[in-house]
Each structure stands twice: as C-alpha cells, then as structure tokens.
DRENKOL-698876 format. One record per atom (N, C-alpha, C): atom name; x, y, z; residue number from 0. Coordinates in Angstrom, 1 decimal, padded with zeros to 4 digits. Layout:
N
+------+--------+--------+--------+-----+
: atom :      x :      y :      z :  nr :
+------+--------+--------+--------+-----+
:   CA :      X :      Y :      Z : NUM :
...
+------+--------+--------+--------+-----+
END
This chain:
147
+------+--------+--------+--------+-----+
: atom :      x :      y :      z :  nr :
+------+--------+--------+--------+-----+
:    N : -073.6 : -158.7 : -007.8 :   0 :
:   CA : -072.8 : -157.4 : -007.7 :   0 :
:    C : -073.2 : -157.3 : -006.3 :   0 :
:    N : -074.2 : -157.2 : -005.9 :   1 :
:   CA : -075.1 : -157.0 : -004.7 :   1 :
:    C : -074.4 : -157.7 : -003.2 :   1 :
:    N : -074.0 : -159.1 : -003.9 :   2 :
:   CA : -073.6 : -160.1 : -002.5 :   2 :
:    C : -071.9 : -158.7 : -002.8 :   2 :
:    N : -071.3 : -158.5 : -003.9 :   3 :
:   CA : -069.9 : -157.7 : -003.9 :   3 :
:    C : -069.8 : -157.0 : -002.8 :   3 :
:    N : -071.0 : -155.9 : -003.0 :   4 :
:   CA : -071.0 : -154.7 : -002.4 :   4 :
:    C : -070.9 : -154.7 : -000.5 :   4 :
:    N : -071.3 : -156.1 : -000.3 :   5 :
:   CA : -071.4 : -156.8 :  000.9 :   5 :
:    C : -070.6 : -156.7 :  001.9 :   5 :
:    N : -068.6 : -157.3 :  001.0 :   6 :
:   CA : -067.8 : -157.6 :  001.5 :   6 :
:    C : -066.7 : -155.8 :  001.9 :   6 :
:    N : -066.6 : -156.7 :  002.7 :   7 :
:   CA : -065.6 : -155.7 :  003.7 :   7 :
:    C : -064.4 : -155.1 :  002.9 :   7 :
:    N : -064.1 : -156.0 :  002.0 :   8 :
:   CA : -062.8 : -155.5 :  001.0 :   8 :
:    C : -063.4 : -154.8 :  000.3 :   8 :
:    N : -064.6 : -154.7 : -000.9 :   9 :
:   CA : -065.1 : -154.3 : -001.4 :   9 :
:    C : -065.5 : -151.9 : -000.5 :   9 :
:    N : -065.9 : -152.5 :  000.0 :  10 :
:   CA : -066.2 : -151.3 :  001.3 :  10 :
:    C : -065.6 : -150.9 :  001.4 :  10 :
:    N : -063.9 : -151.1 :  002.1 :  11 :
:   CA : -063.4 : -150.9 :  002.3 :  11 :
:    C : -062.7 : -149.8 :  000.9 :  11 :
:    N : -062.5 : -150.5 : -000.1 :  12 :
:   CA : -062.2 : -149.5 : -001.3 :  12 :
:    C : -062.7 : -148.9 : -002.1 :  12 :
:    N : -064.1 : -149.0 : -001.5 :  13 :
:   CA : -065.2 : -147.9 : -001.9 :  13 :
:    C : -065.5 : -146.5 : -000.8 :  13 :
:    N : -064.7 : -146.4 :  000.0 :  14 :
:   CA : -064.4 : -145.8 :  001.4 :  14 :
:    C : -062.9 : -145.3 :  000.9 :  14 :
:    N : -061.8 : -145.1 :  000.6 :  15 :
:   CA : -060.6 : -145.0 :  000.2 :  15 :
:    C : -060.6 : -144.9 : -001.0 :  15 :
:    N : -061.8 : -145.1 : -002.3 :  16 :
:   CA : -061.4 : -144.5 : -004.1 :  16 :
:    C : -062.8 : -143.8 : -004.5 :  16 :
:    N : -063.4 : -144.3 : -003.5 :  17 :
:   CA : -064.8 : -143.8 : -004.9 :  17 :
:    C : -065.4 : -142.0 : -003.3 :  17 :
:    N : -065.5 : -142.8 : -002.4 :  18 :
:   CA : -066.4 : -142.2 : -001.5 :  18 :
:    C : -066.0 : -140.5 : -001.9 :  18 :
:    N : -064.4 : -140.3 : -001.6 :  19 :
:   CA : -063.8 : -138.7 : -001.6 :  19 :
:    C : -064.4 : -138.3 : -002.5 :  19 :
:    N : -064.3 : -138.8 : -003.8 :  20 :
:   CA : -065.0 : -138.3 : -004.7 :  20 :
:    C : -066.4 : -137.3 : -005.0 :  20 :
:    N : -067.4 : -138.3 : -004.0 :  21 :
:   CA : -068.6 : -137.6 : -004.1 :  21 :
:    C : -069.2 : -136.3 : -003.0 :  21 :
:    N : -067.4 : -135.9 : -002.3 :  22 :
:   CA : -068.7 : -134.7 : -001.4 :  22 :
:    C : -068.9 : -133.1 : -001.6 :  22 :
:    N : -068.3 : -133.0 : -003.1 :  23 :
:   CA : -068.7 : -132.3 : -004.0 :  23 :
:    C : -070.2 : -132.3 : -004.6 :  23 :
:    N : -070.5 : -133.4 : -005.0 :  24 :
:   CA : -071.9 : -134.0 : -006.0 :  24 :
:    C : -072.6 : -133.5 : -004.8 :  24 :
:    N : -072.3 : -133.6 : -003.6 :  25 :
:   CA : -074.1 : -134.6 : -002.8 :  25 :
:    C : -074.1 : -133.1 : -001.9 :  25 :
:    N : -073.3 : -132.3 : -002.6 :  26 :
:   CA : -073.9 : -130.6 : -001.7 :  26 :
:    C : -074.4 : -130.3 : -003.8 :  26 :
:    N : -074.1 : -130.4 : -004.8 :  27 :
:   CA : -074.3 : -130.0 : -005.5 :  27 :
:    C : -075.7 : -131.1 : -006.6 :  27 :
:    N : -075.1 : -132.2 : -006.2 :  28 :
:   CA : -076.0 : -132.7 : -007.4 :  28 :
:    C : -075.2 : -132.8 : -009.1 :  28 :
:    N : -075.9 : -133.5 : -009.9 :  29 :
:   CA : -075.3 : -133.9 : -010.8 :  29 :
:    C : -075.1 : -132.9 : -012.2 :  29 :
:    N : -074.0 : -132.8 : -012.9 :  30 :
:   CA : -073.1 : -131.2 : -013.7 :  30 :
:    C : -072.9 : -131.9 : -014.8 :  30 :
:    N : -073.6 : -133.1 : -015.2 :  31 :
:   CA : -073.8 : -133.5 : -016.2 :  31 :
:    C : -071.9 : -134.0 : -017.3 :  31 :
:    N : -072.2 : -133.0 : -017.7 :  32 :
:   CA : -070.2 : -133.4 : -018.2 :  32 :
:    C : -069.3 : -132.5 : -017.5 :  32 :
:    N : -069.9 : -132.1 : -016.3 :  33 :
:   CA : -068.6 : -131.1 : -015.5 :  33 :
:    C : -068.9 : -132.2 : -014.7 :  33 :
:    N : -069.6 : -133.3 : -014.3 :  34 :
:   CA : -069.3 : -133.6 : -012.9 :  34 :
:    C : -068.2 : -134.8 : -012.7 :  34 :
:    N : -067.3 : -134.9 : -013.9 :  35 :
:   CA : -065.7 : -135.1 : -013.6 :  35 :
:    C : -064.5 : -135.2 : -013.1 :  35 :
:    N : -065.5 : -133.7 : -013.4 :  36 :
:   CA : -064.5 : -131.9 : -013.1 :  36 :
:    C : -065.1 : -132.1 : -011.6 :  36 :
:    N : -066.2 : -132.4 : -011.4 :  37 :
:   CA : -066.6 : -132.5 : -009.6 :  37 :
:    C : -065.8 : -132.9 : -008.8 :  37 :
:    N : -065.7 : -134.0 : -009.9 :  38 :
:   CA : -065.4 : -135.5 : -008.5 :  38 :
:    C : -064.0 : -135.3 : -008.3 :  38 :
:    N : -062.7 : -135.1 : -009.9 :  39 :
:   CA : -061.4 : -134.6 : -008.8 :  39 :
:    C : -061.5 : -133.3 : -008.0 :  39 :
:    N : -061.9 : -132.0 : -008.7 :  40 :
:   CA : -061.7 : -131.8 : -007.4 :  40 :
:    C : -062.2 : -132.1 : -005.7 :  40 :
:    N : -063.2 : -132.9 : -006.0 :  41 :
:   CA : -063.7 : -133.5 : -004.6 :  41 :
:    C : -062.8 : -134.3 : -003.9 :  41 :
:    N : -062.0 : -135.1 : -004.9 :  42 :
:   CA : -060.4 : -136.2 : -004.4 :  42 :
:    C : -059.7 : -135.2 : -003.9 :  42 :
:    N : -058.9 : -134.1 : -004.6 :  43 :
:   CA : -058.4 : -133.3 : -004.5 :  43 :
:    C : -058.4 : -132.4 : -002.5 :  43 :
:    N : -059.9 : -131.6 : -003.1 :  44 :
:   CA : -059.8 : -131.5 : -001.5 :  44 :
:    C : -059.7 : -132.1 : -000.2 :  44 :
:    N : -060.3 : -133.6 : -001.0 :  45 :
:   CA : -060.9 : -135.0 :  000.1 :  45 :
:    C : -059.4 : -134.8 :  000.8 :  45 :
:    N : -058.1 : -135.5 :  000.0 :  46 :
:   CA : -056.8 : -135.5 :  000.3 :  46 :
:    C : -056.1 : -134.5 :  001.0 :  46 :
:    N : -056.4 : -132.9 :  000.8 :  47 :
:   CA : -055.7 : -132.3 :  001.5 :  47 :
:    C : -056.3 : -131.8 :  002.5 :  47 :
:    N : -057.9 : -132.4 :  002.8 :  48 :
:   CA : -058.1 : -132.4 :  004.5 :  48 :
:    C : -057.4 : -133.1 :  005.4 :  48 :
:    N : -057.2 : -134.4 :  004.6 :  49 :
:   CA : -056.4 : -135.6 :  005.2 :  49 :
:    C : -055.4 : -135.4 :  005.7 :  49 :
:    N : -054.2 : -134.1 :  004.9 :  50 :
:   CA : -053.0 : -134.3 :  005.3 :  50 :
:    C : -052.5 : -135.7 :  004.2 :  50 :
:    N : -052.4 : -136.0 :  002.8 :  51 :
:   CA : -052.5 : -136.5 :  002.3 :  51 :
:    C : -051.4 : -135.6 :  000.8 :  51 :
:    N : -050.2 : -135.6 :  000.1 :  52 :
:   CA : -049.9 : -134.8 : -000.2 :  52 :
:    C : -049.8 : -136.0 : -001.5 :  52 :
:    N : -050.1 : -135.3 : -002.7 :  53 :
:   CA : -050.7 : -136.6 : -003.9 :  53 :
:    C : -049.7 : -135.9 : -004.8 :  53 :
:    N : -049.0 : -134.9 : -004.6 :  54 :
:   CA : -048.0 : -134.6 : -006.1 :  54 :
:    C : -047.3 : -135.6 : -006.4 :  54 :
:    N : -047.5 : -136.1 : -007.6 :  55 :
:   CA : -046.3 : -137.0 : -008.6 :  55 :
:    C : -047.9 : -138.3 : -008.6 :  55 :
:    N : -048.7 : -138.4 : -008.2 :  56 :
:   CA : -049.1 : -139.1 : -008.3 :  56 :
:    C : -050.1 : -139.5 : -009.2 :  56 :
:    N : -050.6 : -140.5 : -009.6 :  57 :
:   CA : -051.3 : -140.7 : -010.7 :  57 :
:    C : -052.7 : -140.8 : -010.0 :  57 :
:    N : -053.8 : -139.9 : -010.9 :  58 :
:   CA : -055.0 : -140.2 : -011.1 :  58 :
:    C : -055.8 : -140.7 : -012.2 :  58 :
:    N : -057.2 : -141.6 : -011.4 :  59 :
:   CA : -057.9 : -142.8 : -013.1 :  59 :
:    C : -059.0 : -142.0 : -013.2 :  59 :
:    N : -058.9 : -141.1 : -013.7 :  60 :
:   CA : -060.6 : -140.7 : -014.3 :  60 :
:    C : -061.5 : -141.2 : -015.6 :  60 :
:    N : -062.5 : -141.6 : -014.9 :  61 :
:   CA : -063.5 : -142.1 : -016.6 :  61 :
:    C : -064.4 : -141.3 : -015.6 :  61 :
:    N : -065.1 : -141.8 : -016.9 :  62 :
:   CA : -066.5 : -140.6 : -017.5 :  62 :
:    C : -067.1 : -141.3 : -017.8 :  62 :
:    N : -068.9 : -141.1 : -017.8 :  63 :
:   CA : -069.3 : -141.9 : -019.1 :  63 :
:    C : -070.8 : -141.3 : -019.2 :  63 :
:    N : -071.4 : -141.3 : -020.0 :  64 :
:   CA : -072.9 : -140.9 : -020.6 :  64 :
:    C : -073.7 : -141.3 : -021.6 :  64 :
:    N : -074.5 : -140.9 : -021.5 :  65 :
:   CA : -076.0 : -141.2 : -022.3 :  65 :
:    C : -074.9 : -141.9 : -023.5 :  65 :
:    N : -075.1 : -143.1 : -024.9 :  66 :
:   CA : -075.4 : -143.9 : -025.7 :  66 :
:    C : -074.4 : -144.5 : -024.9 :  66 :
:    N : -073.9 : -144.8 : -023.9 :  67 :
:   CA : -072.7 : -145.6 : -023.7 :  67 :
:    C : -071.0 : -145.3 : -024.5 :  67 :
:    N : -071.2 : -143.7 : -024.0 :  68 :
:   CA : -070.2 : -143.6 : -024.9 :  68 :
:    C : -069.6 : -143.7 : -022.9 :  68 :
:    N : -068.2 : -143.7 : -022.5 :  69 :
:   CA : -067.0 : -143.5 : -021.5 :  69 :
:    C : -065.6 : -142.9 : -022.2 :  69 :
:    N : -064.8 : -142.2 : -021.2 :  70 :
:   CA : -063.8 : -142.5 : -021.2 :  70 :
:    C : -062.9 : -142.2 : -020.3 :  70 :
:    N : -062.3 : -143.6 : -020.6 :  71 :
:   CA : -060.7 : -143.1 : -018.7 :  71 :
:    C : -059.5 : -142.8 : -019.6 :  71 :
:    N : -059.0 : -142.3 : -018.6 :  72 :
:   CA : -058.0 : -141.6 : -018.3 :  72 :
:    C : -057.5 : -141.6 : -017.3 :  72 :
:    N : -055.8 : -141.5 : -017.3 :  73 :
:   CA : -054.6 : -140.9 : -016.2 :  73 :
:    C : -054.4 : -139.7 : -015.6 :  73 :
:    N : -053.6 : -138.9 : -015.1 :  74 :
:   CA : -053.8 : -138.3 : -014.9 :  74 :
:    C : -052.3 : -137.2 : -013.9 :  74 :
:    N : -051.3 : -137.2 : -013.5 :  75 :
:   CA : -051.0 : -136.9 : -012.8 :  75 :
:    C : -050.9 : -135.2 : -012.3 :  75 :
:    N : -050.5 : -135.5 : -010.6 :  76 :
:   CA : -050.5 : -134.6 : -010.1 :  76 :
:    C : -049.7 : -134.3 : -010.2 :  76 :
:    N : -049.6 : -132.5 : -010.3 :  77 :
:   CA : -048.5 : -131.6 : -010.4 :  77 :
:    C : -048.4 : -130.7 : -009.2 :  77 :
:    N : -047.3 : -130.1 : -008.8 :  78 :
:   CA : -046.9 : -129.5 : -008.0 :  78 :
:    C : -047.6 : -128.0 : -007.8 :  78 :
:    N : -048.3 : -127.6 : -006.2 :  79 :
:   CA : -048.8 : -126.5 : -006.7 :  79 :
:    C : -050.0 : -126.7 : -006.9 :  79 :
:    N : -051.0 : -128.6 : -006.9 :  80 :
:   CA : -052.2 : -128.9 : -006.6 :  80 :
:    C : -053.0 : -128.2 : -005.7 :  80 :
:    N : -052.2 : -128.3 : -004.4 :  81 :
:   CA : -053.1 : -127.3 : -003.0 :  81 :
:    C : -053.8 : -126.2 : -003.2 :  81 :
:    N : -052.7 : -125.3 : -003.1 :  82 :
:   CA : -052.8 : -123.9 : -003.8 :  82 :
:    C : -053.8 : -123.6 : -004.4 :  82 :
:    N : -054.2 : -124.4 : -005.1 :  83 :
:   CA : -055.3 : -124.6 : -005.8 :  83 :
:    C : -056.2 : -124.9 : -005.7 :  83 :
:    N : -056.1 : -125.7 : -005.1 :  84 :
:   CA : -057.7 : -126.4 : -004.2 :  84 :
:    C : -058.2 : -125.4 : -002.8 :  84 :
:    N : -056.9 : -125.2 : -002.4 :  85 :
:   CA : -057.3 : -123.6 : -001.9 :  85 :
:    C : -058.2 : -122.5 : -001.9 :  85 :
:    N : -057.4 : -122.1 : -003.1 :  86 :
:   CA : -058.2 : -120.4 : -003.9 :  86 :
:    C : -059.4 : -121.0 : -004.3 :  86 :
:    N : -060.2 : -122.4 : -004.5 :  87 :
:   CA : -061.3 : -122.8 : -004.9 :  87 :
:    C : -062.0 : -122.2 : -004.0 :  87 :
:    N : -062.1 : -122.5 : -003.2 :  88 :
:   CA : -062.8 : -121.7 : -001.8 :  88 :
:    C : -064.3 : -122.8 : -001.7 :  88 :
:    N : -064.2 : -123.9 : -002.1 :  89 :
:   CA : -065.6 : -124.7 : -002.3 :  89 :
:    C : -066.4 : -124.1 : -001.6 :  89 :
:    N : -065.5 : -124.4 :  000.3 :  90 :
:   CA : -066.9 : -124.3 :  001.3 :  90 :
:    C : -067.6 : -123.2 :  001.5 :  90 :
:    N : -066.6 : -122.4 :  001.5 :  91 :
:   CA : -067.3 : -120.8 :  001.3 :  91 :
:    C : -068.7 : -120.6 :  000.4 :  91 :
:    N : -067.8 : -120.8 : -001.4 :  92 :
:   CA : -068.8 : -121.0 : -002.2 :  92 :
:    C : -070.4 : -121.7 : -001.4 :  92 :
:    N : -069.8 : -122.9 : -001.5 :  93 :
:   CA : -071.2 : -124.1 : -000.6 :  93 :
:    C : -071.9 : -123.1 :  000.0 :  93 :
:    N : -071.4 : -122.6 :  000.7 :  94 :
:   CA : -072.6 : -121.9 :  002.1 :  94 :
:    C : -072.7 : -120.5 :  001.9 :  94 :
:    N : -072.1 : -119.9 :  000.7 :  95 :
:   CA : -072.8 : -118.7 :  000.0 :  95 :
:    C : -074.5 : -119.2 : -001.0 :  95 :
:    N : -074.5 : -120.3 : -001.6 :  96 :
:   CA : -075.9 : -120.5 : -002.3 :  96 :
:    C : -076.9 : -120.0 : -001.3 :  96 :
:    N : -077.4 : -120.1 : -002.4 :  97 :
:   CA : -079.4 : -119.1 : -001.9 :  97 :
:    C : -080.5 : -119.5 : -003.1 :  97 :
:    N : -081.7 : -119.8 : -002.3 :  98 :
:   CA : -082.4 : -120.7 : -003.0 :  98 :
:    C : -082.4 : -120.0 : -004.6 :  98 :
:    N : -083.4 : -120.1 : -005.7 :  99 :
:   CA : -084.1 : -119.0 : -007.0 :  99 :
:    C : -085.5 : -119.1 : -006.3 :  99 :
:    N : -086.6 : -118.6 : -006.8 : 100 :
:   CA : -087.4 : -118.4 : -006.4 : 100 :
:    C : -088.5 : -119.0 : -007.8 : 100 :
:    N : -089.4 : -119.8 : -007.6 : 101 :
:   CA : -089.6 : -121.0 : -009.2 : 101 :
:    C : -089.5 : -118.9 : -010.7 : 101 :
:    N : -090.0 : -118.4 : -010.2 : 102 :
:   CA : -090.3 : -117.2 : -011.6 : 102 :
:    C : -089.0 : -116.9 : -011.4 : 102 :
:    N : -087.4 : -116.9 : -010.5 : 103 :
:   CA : -086.6 : -117.4 : -011.0 : 103 :
:    C : -085.8 : -117.7 : -011.8 : 103 :
:    N : -085.4 : -119.0 : -011.4 : 104 :
:   CA : -085.9 : -120.2 : -012.2 : 104 :
:    C : -086.2 : -120.2 : -013.5 : 104 :
:    N : -087.2 : -119.9 : -013.8 : 105 :
:   CA : -087.8 : -120.1 : -015.0 : 105 :
:    C : -087.0 : -118.5 : -016.0 : 105 :
:    N : -087.3 : -117.7 : -015.0 : 106 :
:   CA : -086.5 : -116.2 : -015.8 : 106 :
:    C : -085.3 : -117.4 : -016.6 : 106 :
:    N : -084.3 : -117.9 : -015.4 : 107 :
:   CA : -083.1 : -117.8 : -015.6 : 107 :
:    C : -082.8 : -119.2 : -017.4 : 107 :
:    N : -084.2 : -119.9 : -017.1 : 108 :
:   CA : -084.2 : -120.8 : -018.1 : 108 :
:    C : -084.4 : -120.7 : -019.3 : 108 :
:    N : -085.9 : -120.0 : -019.3 : 109 :
:   CA : -086.1 : -119.6 : -020.5 : 109 :
:    C : -084.9 : -118.2 : -020.9 : 109 :
:    N : -084.2 : -117.5 : -020.7 : 110 :
:   CA : -083.3 : -116.6 : -020.7 : 110 :
:    C : -082.1 : -117.9 : -022.3 : 110 :
:    N : -082.3 : -119.0 : -021.5 : 111 :
:   CA : -080.9 : -120.0 : -022.2 : 111 :
:    C : -082.2 : -120.8 : -023.9 : 111 :
:    N : -083.3 : -120.3 : -023.2 : 112 :
:   CA : -083.8 : -120.9 : -024.9 : 112 :
:    C : -083.7 : -120.5 : -026.4 : 112 :
:    N : -083.1 : -120.9 : -027.2 : 113 :
:   CA : -082.3 : -119.8 : -028.2 : 113 :
:    C : -084.6 : -119.5 : -028.7 : 113 :
:    N : -085.7 : -119.8 : -029.0 : 114 :
:   CA : -086.1 : -119.9 : -029.4 : 114 :
:    C : -087.0 : -118.5 : -029.2 : 114 :
:    N : -086.7 : -117.8 : -027.6 : 115 :
:   CA : -087.6 : -116.8 : -026.8 : 115 :
:    C : -086.0 : -115.8 : -026.8 : 115 :
:    N : -086.4 : -114.2 : -026.9 : 116 :
:   CA : -085.7 : -113.2 : -026.4 : 116 :
:    C : -086.5 : -112.9 : -025.5 : 116 :
:    N : -085.4 : -113.2 : -024.1 : 117 :
:   CA : -085.6 : -112.5 : -022.9 : 117 :
:    C : -085.0 : -112.2 : -022.2 : 117 :
:    N : -084.8 : -111.0 : -021.3 : 118 :
:   CA : -084.3 : -110.7 : -020.8 : 118 :
:    C : -084.2 : -110.6 : -019.6 : 118 :
:    N : -083.0 : -110.9 : -019.0 : 119 :
:   CA : -082.7 : -111.1 : -017.4 : 119 :
:    C : -081.5 : -110.5 : -016.5 : 119 :
:    N : -081.8 : -110.3 : -015.6 : 120 :
:   CA : -081.1 : -109.3 : -014.9 : 120 :
:    C : -080.4 : -109.9 : -014.4 : 120 :
:    N : -078.8 : -110.0 : -013.6 : 121 :
:   CA : -077.5 : -110.6 : -014.0 : 121 :
:    C : -078.1 : -111.6 : -012.1 : 121 :
:    N : -078.0 : -112.5 : -011.5 : 122 :
:   CA : -078.1 : -112.7 : -010.2 : 122 :
:    C : -075.9 : -112.7 : -009.2 : 122 :
:    N : -075.3 : -112.5 : -010.4 : 123 :
:   CA : -073.6 : -111.6 : -009.7 : 123 :
:    C : -074.0 : -111.1 : -010.3 : 123 :
:    N : -072.1 : -110.8 : -010.0 : 124 :
:   CA : -071.5 : -110.1 : -010.9 : 124 :
:    C : -070.1 : -110.8 : -010.7 : 124 :
:    N : -068.9 : -111.1 : -012.0 : 125 :
:   CA : -067.8 : -112.2 : -012.4 : 125 :
:    C : -066.8 : -110.9 : -011.9 : 125 :
:    N : -066.4 : -112.0 : -011.3 : 126 :
:   CA : -065.3 : -111.0 : -009.8 : 126 :
:    C : -063.8 : -112.1 : -009.7 : 126 :
:    N : -062.4 : -111.8 : -009.9 : 127 :
:   CA : -061.4 : -113.3 : -010.7 : 127 :
:    C : -062.0 : -114.6 : -011.3 : 127 :
:    N : -063.1 : -114.5 : -012.5 : 128 :
:   CA : -062.9 : -115.5 : -012.8 : 128 :
:    C : -063.4 : -115.7 : -014.5 : 128 :
:    N : -063.3 : -116.8 : -014.8 : 129 :
:   CA : -063.9 : -117.0 : -015.9 : 129 :
:    C : -064.9 : -116.6 : -016.5 : 129 :
:    N : -065.3 : -115.9 : -017.7 : 130 :
:   CA : -067.0 : -115.7 : -018.0 : 130 :
:    C : -067.1 : -116.3 : -019.5 : 130 :
:    N : -068.0 : -116.9 : -019.9 : 131 :
:   CA : -068.7 : -116.9 : -020.8 : 131 :
:    C : -069.0 : -115.8 : -021.8 : 131 :
:    N : -068.4 : -115.4 : -023.2 : 132 :
:   CA : -068.1 : -114.4 : -023.8 : 132 :
:    C : -068.3 : -114.7 : -025.1 : 132 :
:    N : -069.4 : -115.9 : -025.7 : 133 :
:   CA : -070.3 : -115.8 : -027.1 : 133 :
:    C : -069.3 : -117.0 : -027.4 : 133 :
:    N : -069.8 : -117.0 : -029.3 : 134 :
:   CA : -069.5 : -117.9 : -030.0 : 134 :
:    C : -068.1 : -118.0 : -030.7 : 134 :
:    N : -067.7 : -118.1 : -030.6 : 135 :
:   CA : -066.6 : -118.4 : -032.4 : 135 :
:    C : -067.0 : -118.4 : -033.8 : 135 :
:    N : -066.5 : -118.5 : -034.5 : 136 :
:   CA : -066.4 : -118.4 : -035.4 : 136 :
:    C : -067.4 : -120.0 : -036.2 : 136 :
:    N : -066.7 : -120.9 : -035.4 : 137 :
:   CA : -066.5 : -121.8 : -035.5 : 137 :
:    C : -067.3 : -122.7 : -034.8 : 137 :
:    N : -068.2 : -122.4 : -033.8 : 138 :
:   CA : -069.0 : -122.4 : -033.0 : 138 :
:    C : -068.5 : -122.7 : -031.4 : 138 :
:    N : -067.4 : -123.1 : -031.3 : 139 :
:   CA : -066.7 : -123.0 : -030.0 : 139 :
:    C : -066.6 : -121.8 : -028.6 : 139 :
:    N : -067.4 : -122.2 : -027.7 : 140 :
:   CA : -067.2 : -121.0 : -026.2 : 140 :
:    C : -066.7 : -120.5 : -026.6 : 140 :
:    N : -066.9 : -119.8 : -026.1 : 141 :
:   CA : -065.1 : -118.5 : -025.8 : 141 :
:    C : -065.3 : -117.9 : -024.3 : 141 :
:    N : -064.6 : -118.1 : -023.8 : 142 :
:   CA : -064.0 : -117.4 : -022.4 : 142 :
:    C : -063.4 : -115.9 : -022.1 : 142 :
:    N : -063.5 : -115.7 : -021.6 : 143 :
:   CA : -062.6 : -114.2 : -020.9 : 143 :
:    C : -062.3 : -114.2 : -019.9 : 143 :
:    N : -061.5 : -114.0 : -019.0 : 144 :
:   CA : -061.1 : -113.7 : -016.9 : 144 :
:    C : -061.2 : -112.0 : -017.4 : 144 :
:    N : -062.4 : -112.1 : -015.9 : 145 :
:   CA : -062.7 : -110.8 : -015.2 : 145 :
:    C : -062.2 : -110.7 : -014.0 : 145 :
:    N : -061.5 : -109.4 : -013.6 : 146 :
:   CA : -060.4 : -109.1 : -012.7 : 146 :
:    C : -061.7 : -108.3 : -011.8 : 146 :
+------+--------+--------+--------+-----+
END
C-alpha cells in the first residue's frame, strides 16, 4: 500500500476523487455518522467553487463504522444542487465559530448525560433550520423547522 501511495497515478486519483471531500472535515473534525454527509457537502462545495456542473452525475458514497460495518451506494446529483450548497453558507458558518471554555464544554457534556439533571443556557438561537424536538413513540428522533 505504501508503494501504491507513492505513484503518480494514485496521487492524481486521490487529488481528484478524495481530497475534495475533505475540505470541511479539515475544519470541523470527525462527525462520526455525520462524516459521510460532511464529505458529500464538501465534494459538492468543491465542485461549485471549481465551476464544475455535477447535475446528473453519479457520486459513489461510502462509509464505515466500528464493528466492520460498511455501506456503499450511489447517488445522482439533482438539478438545484448549486443553490442548496450556496445556501449552506459553510464558509460563513466556519468563520462564526468560537471557542468554548472548559466549563462550558462540561456543562454541554453534562446536559447530554441522561443520568444527570442539568440546565444549560442555550448558546445559539435556531433560525431557519431544523431542531431536535424530542423522541417519538418508537424512540425515533423528531425534528421541527424553526423560521
């Protein structure tokens, strides 16, 4: 594998196929099960910035997890994808990030610990996005859109 990685053919393939899927992840880190979605958004954002029209193109999507579980499937890029990627405002959202203090991090962590009853003041106010709205009767997550 090490010898393969040193070949021009591999490096060209990697630069064209893999590297464009990593730009957002380099900024936000691992999102675990969300990483495949971050990679997709990154690939589409890269194509938009490069002036490539992917409408009708097929993307090969692959993900894997612990326990040797994996999934690979294809997706077709639909018309309107450019508007959707632009609407994500990824660069603006990344620029608006801020550092949490250790105490703030612990508060957020504790608020997600089901064994603790902790009140945490919200850091942000939802605006034109989906927010978690509780659990359904079969344990499914429910979301609602906030204007």
